[in-house]
C-alpha positions as CSV (number, residue, x, y, z in Angstrom):
1,X,-3.0,-14.1,11.7
2,X,-2.4,-10.5,12.4
3,X,1.3,-10.0,12.0
4,X,3.5,-7.3,13.3
5,X,3.7,-4.2,11.0
6,X,7.1,-2.9,10.5
7,X,7.4,0.7,11.7
8,X,9.1,3.9,10.3
9,X,12.8,3.5,10.5
10,X,12.9,-0.3,10.1
11,X,15.6,-0.8,7.3
12,X,13.4,-3.6,5.7
13,X,10.8,-0.8,4.7
14,X,13.3,0.7,2.4
15,X,14.1,-2.5,0.3
16,X,12.7,-3.2,-3.2
17,X,10.4,-6.2,-3.4
18,X,10.6,-9.0,-5.9
19,X,8.0,-10.1,-8.4
20,X,5.8,-13.0,-7.4
21,X,6.3,-16.1,-9.6
22,X,3.2,-18.2,-10.5
23,X,4.6,-21.2,-8.7
24,X,4.9,-19.2,-5.5
25,X,1.1,-18.4,-5.5
26,X,-0.1,-21.2,-3.3
27,X,2.6,-20.6,-0.7
28,X,1.6,-17.0,-0.5
29,X,-2.1,-17.4,0.0
30,X,-1.7,-17.5,3.8
31,X,0.1,-14.3,3.6
32,X,-2.8,-12.6,1.7
33,X,-5.0,-13.8,4.7
34,X,-2.6,-12.3,7.2
35,X,-2.4,-8.9,5.3
36,X,-6.2,-8.6,5.4
37,X,-6.1,-9.5,9.2
38,X,-3.6,-6.6,9.7
39,X,-5.9,-4.1,7.9
40,X,-8.7,-5.2,10.2
41,X,-6.4,-4.8,13.2
42,X,-5.3,-1.4,12.3
43,X,-9.0,-0.3,11.8
44,X,-9.7,-1.6,15.3
45,X,-6.7,0.0,17.0
46,X,-6.4,3.3,15.0
47,X,-9.6,3.9,13.1
48,X,-8.2,3.8,9.5
49,X,-6.8,1.4,7.0
50,X,-7.8,0.3,3.6
51,X,-4.8,-1.4,2.2
52,X,-1.4,-2.9,3.1
53,X,1.7,-3.9,1.0
54,X,3.5,-7.1,1.8
55,X,6.8,-5.4,2.7
56,X,5.0,-3.8,5.6
57,X,5.0,-7.3,7.2
58,X,8.4,-8.2,6.2
59,X,7.5,-10.1,3.1
60,X,9.6,-8.8,0.1
61,X,7.1,-9.7,-2.6
62,X,5.1,-7.3,-5.0
63,X,1.8,-7.9,-3.3
64,X,-0.9,-5.4,-2.1
65,X,-4.2,-6.3,-0.4
66,X,-6.9,-3.8,-0.4
67,X,-10.1,-4.0,1.7
68,X,-12.7,-1.6,0.5
69,X,-16.0,-2.7,-1.0
70,X,-14.5,-6.2,-1.2
71,X,-11.1,-7.7,-0.7
72,X,-8.6,-7.3,-3.6
73,X,-5.3,-9.2,-3.9
74,X,-3.0,-7.3,-6.2
75,X,0.1,-9.2,-7.5
76,X,3.0,-7.7,-9.6
77,X,1.2,-4.4,-10.1
78,X,2.3,-1.8,-12.7
79,X,0.8,1.8,-12.8
80,X,0.1,4.1,-15.7
81,X,-0.6,7.7,-14.9
82,X,-3.4,9.3,-16.8
83,X,-3.0,13.0,-17.4
84,X,-0.9,15.5,-15.4
85,X,-3.6,16.4,-12.7
86,X,-2.3,16.1,-9.2
87,X,-4.0,16.1,-5.8
88,X,-2.5,17.1,-2.5
89,X,-3.5,15.4,0.7
90,X,-2.4,14.3,4.2
91,X,-1.5,10.7,3.8
92,X,-1.5,8.2,6.7
93,X,0.3,4.8,7.0
94,X,0.1,1.7,9.0
95,X,3.9,1.8,9.4
96,X,3.5,5.2,11.2
97,X,-0.1,5.2,12.4
98,X,0.1,8.5,14.6
99,X,1.7,10.6,11.7
100,X,0.2,12.3,8.7
101,X,2.4,13.4,5.8
102,X,1.3,16.0,3.2
103,X,2.1,14.6,-0.3
104,X,1.2,15.1,-3.9
105,X,-0.2,12.2,-5.9
106,X,-1.6,11.7,-9.5
107,X,-5.4,12.1,-9.6
108,X,-5.9,9.4,-12.2
109,X,-4.2,6.0,-13.0
110,X,-4.7,2.6,-14.4
111,X,-3.6,-0.4,-12.5
112,X,-2.5,-3.6,-14.2
113,X,-2.0,-6.6,-12.0
114,X,-2.7,-10.4,-11.5
115,X,-5.2,-11.4,-8.9
116,X,-5.1,-14.2,-6.4
117,X,-6.0,-16.7,-9.3
118,X,-3.1,-15.4,-11.5
119,X,-5.7,-13.8,-13.8
120,X,-4.7,-10.5,-15.5
121,X,-6.7,-7.6,-14.3
122,X,-7.0,-3.8,-15.1
123,X,-8.6,-1.2,-13.0
124,X,-9.0,2.6,-13.5
125,X,-8.6,4.5,-10.3
126,X,-9.3,8.2,-9.5
127,X,-8.9,10.4,-6.5
128,X,-8.8,8.5,-3.2
129,X,-8.3,5.2,-4.8
130,X,-5.6,6.5,-7.1
131,X,-3.9,8.0,-4.1
132,X,-4.2,4.8,-2.2
133,X,-2.7,2.5,-4.8
134,X,0.2,5.0,-5.4
135,X,1.0,4.7,-1.6
136,X,1.0,1.1,-1.5
137,X,2.9,0.7,-4.8
138,X,5.6,3.0,-3.4
139,X,6.0,0.5,-0.5
140,X,6.9,-2.2,-3.0
141,X,9.7,0.0,-4.2
142,X,11.0,0.9,-0.7
143,X,9.5,4.4,-0.8
144,X,7.5,5.8,2.2
145,X,5.1,8.8,2.3
146,X,7.7,10.5,4.4
147,X,10.0,10.4,1.4
148,X,7.4,12.2,-0.7
149,X,6.6,14.9,1.7
150,X,5.7,18.4,0.0
151,X,8.1,20.1,2.1
152,X,9.7,20.0,5.6
153,X,6.6,21.3,7.2
154,X,4.4,18.5,5.8
155,X,4.3,16.3,8.9
156,X,1.4,16.3,11.4
157,X,1.0,14.1,14.5
158,X,-2.4,12.8,15.2
159,X,-3.8,13.3,18.7
160,X,-4.2,10.1,20.6
């Protein structure tokens, strides 16, 4: 089911999410499906979208769903940054689909997480995928790209 995505300014977006416990996994599986449906809906309506964090649909759990080459369910992620190299880019977000924000992110990171079967996973991420996971990880901590803007001139409205 394609759920409503919370928009910039909604106080729920600024809350810190809780870890998922193994016994909650079965109950959360329909949420994973809904999150993938939301990604497909944003792609249909706005022409972008690779990932979504559970807090964006009002679920205060540390879950990220990525839909790139295949669907990934990321539960209780932790990030380790590799090196000091940074990238600067215009970031988009499903919670403010017509706004781009210039941010700086780490170029390389390692993601540790559990998958939808509660198996431990590790993934090295670079460039656009490293940026993507940092963006979604921030959502789990109540941090939006607008809060990471390079400066007060870092905001660009998309043309409809």
